[in-house]
Residue, then its C-alpha position, 0 to 999 in steps of 0.5 A: m850637782n851644786n854649781v858652786l862646788i864646780e867653780k870652786i874646783l876650777e878656781n882652784k887651778r890644782n890637782t883634785i882628787i874626787e872620792g866616793n862610792s861607786l855609782s855615786g855620781k862622781t864622773t857625770n856630776i863632777l868630772f864630766p862638767i869640768l872636762e867640758d869647761i876645759i874643752r871650752n877654754k881650749e886648755s891641755f888635759f889628759v885622760l885615762d879612760c878604762k871604762g869608755e866613759y868619755r867616748s861620748y866627748n869624741s865629736m866635741l873634741s874634734e869640733n874644738g880643735y883637739 
């Protein structure tokens, strides 16, 4: 995915809507990198994860004091 797009989303500091077809890479290519940046910066966040896609972040969250 285009890192410039991710950087622009992060710099914007506003609510963002990510829209696309199923299996188009929205979570993996956009949301996961944004979440990783949020965790590294120890910022607050809230995720509703009805599919369990974010479970892989449990250890990263623990390591960063969440």
